[in-house]
N, C-alpha and C positions, 0 to 999 in steps of 0.2 A: 690289091689285096687278094692273097691267094685262095683258091677256091676251097670252099669251107665242107663241100659234099663228100663224103667217103667214098672215093672209087673202089673198096673191096665191097661196097652194098650195092653195086650198078647191076640193073636189071639185066635180062635176056634182051629186051629190046633197046636196041643203040641210042633211042633219045630218050628210055627214062630211068632217073636214078630213083632206089625206095634207100631212106634213110631213118635206121631205128632211133626210137627219140622215148619220152616219156610225157605223161598227161603232169602238165604243172599244180594243178587244182587241189584246194584244200577236201580230200576226200579219202576216204579211205583205202579205195582201190589203186591208184598210183597205175594207172595203164599203162602199159608199155605198147607204144604207137609205130606203126609205120607211115612214112608221108612220102608219097610219089611226088618228084620233080622232074618239070619237062622244061628243059631250055631255061634252068634258073627262079620258075615259077614252080611254086606247089600247086598239085592241080589233086589231090586227093590225100585224106588221112584216114586211117583203120587201125583198128586194133590188132595187136599181133598174136595170131593164131596159133603160135608155139606156146606163148605164155598160159602157164597152170591156171591163172587166175583171169588174167585180161580176155581169155578164149576166144579171141578173134573180134569182140564189139567194143564199140564205145558207148557214154550215154548219148542221150538227146542232146545234150549240149556242146561236149565236145566232138561230136559229129560235125558242129556246124565251127569247127573252129578257124577255117580258112576264111568263111566268111570274115570272123574277127580279124584276122589278122590283114587282110586285104581291105576291111571296112574303108570306104571314101571319107570317113571323120578320124579315122587313124592320124593320129598325131606325129609327126614326118620331122618337124624343125624344132630346135629352140625357141620359146615365145619369152616373151617380156611383159609384164602386167601394163596398161598405159591407161585403165578407166578404174573406177572405185570397186573395192574388192565387193566380189559376191555378182560383178556384173559378166565374168570373162571376158573381158575385151583385152587384148594382148596385139602386139606386132612380132614379127618374126625377126630374131636375132641370130648371129651368127655362136657356134658354140664356145671360142675363147672371150668372147665380150660376156656372155652369161657365165662362166665359170670363173671368171676373173671377177667380175661383180659379186657371183656369191662368195667367192673368197675372201673378198674384200670386207663384204657386209657380216660375216661369220666373225672375222678377226676383229672386228671394232665393236659386235656384241660381246664376244668373251672376254676383250679390254676390258670394257666398261662394267659388264653385268657379271661376270664368272661364267666358265663353261658349262656351269648347271643351266645356263638361263638357256641354252639349245636344247631341246626335244626331238631325238627320233620318234618317228612313227610309223609302224610298218607291221605286218600280219601275214598273211595266207596268200596273198595274190599272186604270189607262186612260193610251193613249196621245197623248190630244188634248194642245196644249202650253198650254192654259189652264189645264188643271184637274192638269197634273202638272209644270209647270216654268215658273209665272209667278209668283203674288203669292205662292206659298212658297219662291221662292228668295228674293225678293228680302226676303222676312220674316227667312229662316236667314243670308241674308246681311249684312243690315243689322245683325243681333243679333251678328254677328263666331261664328257656333256651328261645329261642326265641318262640314266638307265632307265629303259620302258620294260615294265612288266608287260606281258603279253598274255594277256589273261581272260581275253576276250571271247574265248570258245571255250577251251577245254581244261583249263586250271584244276577246276573243282572237282570234277569227277578223277582225272589223274590224282589229285591229290588225296581223295576216298579211297581210291584203289591201292596207293602205295602205303596207306595207314592199317590197309587189311592184310595185303600181299607182298608190301614192300616193293613191288616193282610195277613197272608201264607195260606188262603186257600177259596173256593169258592164253584161254583155247586159240587152236589152231583152224583157220579157216578151212583150210583142204582138208580135215578130218571131219567137219561137220555133218558129210553123206552117212557117217557112221553111228551119228547120235540115234537115241530113242524116242528124244521130245525135244523139241524146239521151242525157245520162248523168246520171240523178238519184242524188247521190252522198249520202249521210248525209242524206237527208231523204224523211221519209214524207209525199207532197207532199197526198193524198186527207184527210190529217188535219189537219196543220199550213200548206197553203198549197194548198186545193182549187182556188182559181180558177186556177190555171196549167194544173190538168188538161186545160179545153178545148184549149187551145194545144198539148199534147203529144199529144192526140187528131188533131189538125189534122196536127201534123207526123207521125204517124204514118200518116196516111190518105195521105200525100204520100209515103211510101215509106221513111222514118226510123225505124230500130231506134230503141227506146227499152229501155235497161237501167239496174237499180238495182243499186247497189252499198252494201250495208248488212249489218249483222249480223244482222239479224232479217227473216224474211218478212214484211213488213206489207203491210196491205191495198193500199199502193200496190205495193210487189214482186210481188204475186200478179197485177196487172194491167200488168205490164211483160212485155216477151218475153223476158228471163233477169233472174235474180238472182243476182248474185254475192255470195256471204257472205262476207265480210271480217272479218277479227277486230278486235276492238273498238280504235281507237286506232293501228291502221297504215296509215291511207290515206297519209301523205306515203310510205313505201316503194312501195306502188303507184302512186303518179305518178312517182316516181323513175325505177322500171323502166319505165314507160309511155314517159319519156323517152330512156332508155337504147334502145327500141325506136325510136323517131323518128329519132334522129343515125344511129342504126346502118344502118338502112334507107333512109336519104337521105328521110324524110318532111317534113322540116322546110323552111320557108320561108326559105330563105337571103337574099331581098331583105328581108323583112320583119323579118329578126334583124339584118341590116347597118345598117339605116337606125332601127328603133325600139326597139333593147334593149342595155342593159350589161351586159356579161358572157357574153356566148355561149360563149366559147370555154372560161373557167373551167368555165358549168355543162357542157361538154361534157365536160368530164374529169371533172368529179364522176359524171355520171350512168354514165359508162365502168364506173364499179365495180358498177352498181345493175344486173345482169341479172336478167331476169326468175328464172332458177334462183336468186339470192341472194335474193330478195324473195318467194318462195315459202314457204319457212316462216315469215316472218314474218307475212305477209298473211294465210295459211292458204287461198291461192289457187293451182289448179295453174300451174306456169310456163308449161305451154300457153295456157293461156288469158289469163293475164297477158301474153304478146308476142301473141296474137289480139287483145288488147284495145288494144295499141298500136300494131297495124296498123289496126285500126278507125277508131281516131282521127286518125292520120295521113294514110289515105285520105280521109277525109272531107272536103269542104269549108266547113263551116259547122256544126261540133260545139257543140253547148248543153249545156252542163255548169252545174246547178244544184247548188250545194252550199248545207246548213242547218248551222246553230248544233251539232247534235248531235256533229258529227265535231271540234269543239274544245274539247268539255269534257274533257280530259286535259292530262297534266302537257305535251305537245307539241304542243297544239293551236291555237296560233298559226303555228308551222312550219308545221303541216299545211296550214294555208290557204295561207297563202305559197306552199308549193310545188304546191300544185295551180293555183294563180292562174298559175304560169308557163304551164301549159300552151298556152294558143291563142296567147300569143307565140311559140312555138318553131311553130307549125304556119301563124301568119297567119290564122287564122280570127275574129280581130277584125274584118277587112276587109269580112267579107260579113255581111250581114243574118241573124241567128238563131245566128251562130258567137259563142263567148266563155264566158266565166263568171260567173255570178249568185249572190252571196252577199246582198248589199243593194242597192238603189237609194237607203237614206237620203241619202248623200252629195249628191246632187242638190237636196236639200230644205232650202238654205242661207236659214231663214228669220232673221230678227232677233232671235235668241234674247237677245243682249246688253240689249235694248230690256227682254225680258222678264223678265229672271233680275237682272239688275245685279251682275253679276259682279266687278265694282269694287270692290264693297262687302264688306269681310271677306275681302278676297284672299288674306291671310297665314295664314286658319287652317288648322290640322291637317286633314289629309285620313285617313276612315277607309273602308277598303275593306268594303263590303255584306258580301261571300263571306266574311270574317272577326267576324261580328257576334258568334258567342260569344267569341271570343277579346276583343273589343271592351268587352263587358259582364262578363266574367271574367276577364281575364289582360290588363291594359292592358300589362303587362311583355311581353307575347308577340310586340312590333310594333309596337303602334298606338302608342303614345307618347303624353306630354301626360297630361292630367287626368283621371281617373276620368269615366266617362260617369255623370252623376248624372239627364240627364232625355232621355227618348226619345220623339220625335214620331214616329209610324207613320201613313203615307196610301197608298194604292194599294198595297198589299203584306201578305201575311199571314206575316212569318217565322217564325213557330211553327211553320210546317210547311214553309215552299221553303226557308229558308236551311239551308245542310250543317252536319252535324255537330249536330242535332237537339236531343240531350240537353244540349249545353254553351249552347244558345241558351235554352232552356228554364230552365236553372239561373241565366242571365243575367236574365231576365225576371222572375223569382221574387225578386228580392232585394228585400228592403223597403223598399232606400234608393235606390231607382229609381223617378224620377216618369215614368209613362207615358200618353202622351197618343193615342188611336188613334181617326183618322178611317174610318167603315166604312159597309157597306151591311148585313154581318150582323154577329152575335157568331160571330168567327171562333176558332180555338185563339188568335190573337194578342190577341184581345180580351178574352179571359178574363183577361189578367193587368194589363188597362188601370187607370188610377187613373180617367181619363174616356174615355169612350167616344161619339163626338158622330156625328151621323147624317148622311151625305156624300148627296147627290144623285146620281143615274143617269143615264145617258147621255141617256135621254129628257126631263130635267128643267132640263138645262144648256147654255148656249153652248159651243163650242168648234170648233177650226181641227184638220184630220190632213194629218201627212206619209202616206208610205208607203214598207215597205221592199221589196216585190215589185212595184210598179208605179210610172207618172209622174203621178200625180194629186192633185192637192190636193182634200181634201173638207172642207166645212163642215158643222157639227154645229148644227142649229137645235133650240131645247128644243120639243117635242110636246106636253105637258103640263104643268102646274104641277109643282112639287115636292111630294111625298107629305107627311104628316104636318109637323115642323117641319125638314126636311131641309135643308141649305142646300150650295152647292158648294163645294169645295175652297179654291176662289179668294176667297171670301166668309168663311171661315172663318178666314183667314190675316188677311184684311183685319183683320178685326174684332181680332184677337190682337195685329196690328200696333198699331193706334191705342190698344188700351190699355195695350200698352207702351211708349208714347209713340216709339217709331220715327218717323222722317221722313214726316211726312203725304203727299208728294208721292208716294211707293212707293206707297201703297194706295187713290188718289184714282180710278185709273182702272176703269172698268165690263168686265166680259168682252168688248164688242163692241169698245171701245176696243184692250183687248190684242190682238184678231184685227188689228184695222188694225195695229197697232205691228209685231205679227210678221212682218206679209204689207209691211212699210216695209223693203224691203231691195233693194241694189243689185245682187244677183247677177242674173246676165242672165237663166238659166232663168227668174225670176219675172217678167220682162217681161209683163204682159197681166192678168198673177194680182191681181184687186183683190178686194175684199170685195164692192163691188158687182155683180161678175161670177159671184162664189159664191155671194151672195144671190139672184141671178136661175137660177141653172144647179144650185148643190148643190156641185160639183165643175167642176175645170179640169186639163187636162194643162199640165203644167209646158209654158214654152218652150224645149224640146228638139225635134230632127227626129225624123221618122216614115219608115221606123225610124231607131231611135238608135243610132248606130256609135260609140260615145264614143273609141275608139282604132283606128280605122280608118286615121289618119295619123299614129298614136302620140300626140302631146299627153298624155300620161299625167300625173300629177299629183306625179310622185317630185322629189326635186332636180336631176336630171339630165332631167328630161321624158321619160325612156324607162322602159321595161318592166325594173324594176333585178334581176337574176340576181344580182348582185353587189351587197352594200347595207351604204354605209358607216353607215347607220342603225342595223343588226343589228350591227354588229361592235361601235359605240361602246356598245350594249347588254352585249357582252360576250359576243354570242351567235355564232353561226357565219354569214358574211356570207354565204355561199350556200344553197341550199337543201337540207336534208339530212332524216333521220327522227331524230326525239326520241321516243325510244318513251315510253308512259303509266309513271308511280311503280308500279302496282300491277299487274305482269303477272307471271308464272311466272317469265321468264327475267331480268324487272328486279328483282323481290323474291323470290328462290327459298323462301327461309324462311319468310316470310308467306305464298306461295302453298301450302306446306306443309301450312299448317291452313286457307286458304282458297281452294281454287285456284279459281274461280268468278269470270269476271267481269260483274258486275251492270250495267244499263241501264234506267234507269226513267224513260223519254222518257212524253208526256203520252199518256193514254187518249184515244180518239176522243172521247169525249164529255165531256172536261175540258179546258180550258186552265190548265195547273199546277191551283191550288187552286180557281180559278173555275168556279161552276155545280156542283161538288160537292156544295154541299145544296138541289139543284133536284131532286126526287123522280124526274119523270119518266126525267132523264138519268142518276142515280145507280143507279137499279132494273133497268138494262142492263149492271150491270156490279157487280162487288163485287171487294175486294184479291184478286188473283193473280200467281202469278209462272209463267212459262213455261222449261220445261226441256226439253234434248234429250231422245229417249228413251234414249240409253247413258247420258246422267250417273243419268237417275233410277233407270235400272237397277242402276247402281253400288252406291245409295244406298238401294235397296230400298224405292221412293217411287212409291206406284202414283197415277196421276192423281186426281185428288177430293182427294188426302190434304190435312189440314191441316199446312203446313211453316213454319217458323221459319227466316229470313235473316239471319244474323247475323254478325258479324265484331267486333272487341275495342272499335270505337265504341259498339256498340248492337246492336238486334235487330229486327224485324218479321215478324208474319204476315201468310201470304196462302192461299189454295187454288191447291193445285198443279194446270196443267194440262200435259200432257205429248206435244210435237209437237215434228217435225223443221223448223219454223217459225224455229226458233234455232238457230245452228250450236253446234256439242260445245264447252262450256268456258265457254258463255254463257247470263246467268238474265236473264229479261228480267220485271219487275215494273213495269206501266204505272200512271203515277201521276198529280197526286201528291193523297193522300187527306187529306181535314181526321183529323186524329188522333180526334177524338171521334166520328166514322163507321167509327172502325175498331177491332175487336174487342178490340185491346189495345193503343189508345191510340197506336199509332206509325205513321208511315210510311216511305218507304223513305231519306228523311234522316237516320235513326237511325243508316244506315251509310255515310254520304257524311262527307268529311272538309273540312277548310278550309286543305287544300292550294292552291296558285294555278297557273296556268297560264304557259308560257314567256313570252308578250307579253299584255300589258294586265291582268294581274293577274286573271283568269278563274278561274270556279268551275271546279271537277274534277269535275263529277257523275258521268260514267260512267266515272272512273279509279278503281274500287272493286273490293276482290276480298271474296267473301264463301263462305260455306257455307250448303248448304241440308239441315235436318234435319227429322224427323219432329217436330212439335210434341206438346209432353206435355200 
């Protein structure tokens, strides 16, 4: 096999080679990396100092990426199950034997039960287009398999943003330094978006106050000028009260409202009802502070509101994002650099996904929501419809630990009549249930191209080293399966570099000048958008009206309120009083600083810095007679998990924080926070409601 290392990147030292790449993980920052290789082995990975957002540093997790790549437990050969499901007992087999048998088993399942009985399950284990949504999609689409609705992370907020602004992009991170007010709303920036922080600090240096709205005093909140400890899931109520103040005190931009918005009068009438006094008991924030926040926002000229996906993980999550997204159109902050709302920049990355995925094939197949995997595997009558799932192919995900309602998911994975194939780097809890476990390459071992959802740069990933052992890229595994199953040969003829060229072959104006040759030369390229980027300075929203839609006919067509409103979580004391009588605490299980969902949990140098824990307010702990350091069980009707108790006022009263997500096999009781989460869905986008959970905390026996 020819060397994969790019000779044009050779360092001045003869025995060292430096290769440009991209961080593959599900993070807004999509860092540009430089990997140093000596004699075929990667010896260092660092952030690209020339990249305007990466700025030469990587997060605490990706700094350890070489430990992950060369980990002693890395899967290097195909494995076949020989023990009971869930025991993780395998024997090594050759690729031909594994792929031949997988193809034969899938062919038989399709013949006996129909193609829709085959279900792919994948998400953000890598965000690269080639290894996450190219040959794999061609394979399943050509097969006619069930289509997976990938809702587990961002679908609710994304749809909420679209209902207001029409597109999934907004304020430009690189212009944040010009903001005169920064609101970090439901985002732990230092953990989940750290490359935004230098721009936040620049804005603060220029005089902008930095506020954090979050139920938890995260490490980000500790670094802000003020922490506003809102009750979980009540963000829309706060935004409505802020709007009340804006209109009441004449802080709106009447010209912007008249030119570029739809339904301003109806919105004004709606928020007249939402006084700070009404919002105060809902949000848990004092009415005086809510009024001051509205005044601060209205008096600013270019406020930057960064919202993240945590605040949309409850029943009203889509409406919450839609409501917050209205704010800069009331004040006209979109007119100026540093003003606006940012949830995601992903809508600017209009790659030619149709060429990559071939969605025209198998277009009539049923859809299965990944947030209801437990139902799909155990209760097809619970709304999934169609034939029972007889084959599950998992890649870029670990559903045994990350999917909600973990007990039901494990029950489904344990079915003897379910044929399961898992593509992985390590033997995760999901892998323990596989019939075949196939070793996939890491980011250092394959080609890919990456979008971002926190900036506007396309990034190319070059392989820095040869694949370890017998590992293969996801794309190659699906190529070989497709050929064995006699699917159309042309779908599997393109190599990974050709797939990258196809992805870049798009007429979308933002890609003008962004070519494969440019990326191979530089490693990354800014989209063809202005700098600073002011997408809505003159309106030009992506909605049907072309305006910011305070009144949305699309919302009405869905049976939802066409105006911004407050849709409370399903599991709050005021919405579920009988449930709250037994389980009075709201659980939030956001990522640990050293993990990204379940990725990196098995890296000892990161795991040893933490253990399963939950954090409670001192008043809540005192009521239950629970001392700091106690072993506790967090439980509800769906299940339970154990943790060590930390008692401090870094969470608001009535909230429990259990930083997550642990592999079950690394927890003392084999459980994690998803033992107590539900398969209910959000109002928009069919998203998961991970933070819409009531629990009780008791001493562990």
